[in-house]
C-alpha positions in Angstrom: 19.2 22.8 -68.9 19.5 26.2 -71.0 18.9 29.9 -70.4 15.5 29.8 -71.8 14.5 26.5 -69.9 15.5 28.0 -66.7 13.7 31.3 -67.3 10.5 29.1 -67.9 11.2 27.2 -64.6 11.6 30.4 -62.6 8.0 31.5 -64.3 6.4 28.7 -63.2 7.7 28.8 -59.8 6.8 32.5 -59.6 3.2 32.1 -61.0 2.4 29.0 -58.6 4.2 30.4 -55.4 0.6 32.4 -54.2 -0.8 29.0 -54.0 1.3 28.1 -51.2 0.4 30.9 -49.2 -3.1 30.8 -49.7 -3.8 29.0 -46.3 -1.9 31.5 -44.5 -4.4 33.5 -42.1 -4.2 35.4 -39.1 -2.9 33.4 -36.1 -5.4 32.7 -33.2 -4.5 35.1 -30.4 -6.0 35.1 -27.0 -6.6 38.4 -25.1 -5.5 38.0 -22.0 -5.7 41.3 -19.5 -5.4 43.6 -22.6 -2.5 41.8 -24.1 -2.6 39.2 -27.0 -0.8 35.9 -26.5 -0.4 33.3 -29.5 -3.0 30.4 -29.0 -0.3 27.5 -28.9 1.2 28.9 -26.0 -1.8 29.4 -23.8 -2.5 25.6 -24.7 1.1 24.9 -23.8 0.5 26.7 -20.4 -2.6 24.9 -19.7 -1.1 21.5 -20.6 1.9 22.0 -18.0 -0.7 22.8 -15.1 -2.8 19.5 -16.3 0.1 17.4 -16.5 0.9 18.5 -12.8 -2.4 17.6 -11.6 -2.3 14.4 -13.4 1.4 13.7 -11.7 -0.4 14.9 -8.2 -3.5 12.1 -9.2 -0.7 9.4 -9.9 1.1 10.1 -6.8 -1.9 9.9 -4.5 -3.0 6.2 -6.2 0.6 5.5 -5.9 1.5 5.0 -9.6 4.8 5.8 -10.9 6.2 5.8 -14.6 9.3 4.0 -15.3 10.6 6.8 -17.2 9.0 10.3 -15.9 11.9 12.0 -18.0 10.0 10.7 -21.2 6.3 10.4 -19.9 6.0 13.6 -18.2 7.0 15.9 -21.4 4.9 13.1 -23.5 2.0 13.9 -21.4 2.3 17.6 -21.6 3.0 17.4 -25.4 0.0 15.4 -25.5 -2.2 17.9 -23.2 -1.0 20.8 -25.7 -2.0 19.4 -28.8 -5.3 18.2 -27.8 -6.3 21.7 -26.2 -5.3 22.9 -29.5 -7.4 20.8 -31.4 -10.5 21.5 -29.1 -10.0 25.6 -29.0 -8.6 26.4 -32.1 -8.8 24.1 -34.7 
């Protein structure tokens, strides 16, 4: 590619670059006691609490996971993403 072709490519990239940022907006923030926290952080804290409650329920019914090191973080991730979709999407 020659210098003229490189300039044309750079021109196209710079002309189309703003289109990549059209969906960027203000991130959802939650006001907690006067401090703003990102929405995903609130969802993560709630998901950890839901996972702890779920663990207590499973122990109450004498149900155990075979691989708790995989199951509980996966359950936390599931709750985090579900809460995010319910409240912020």
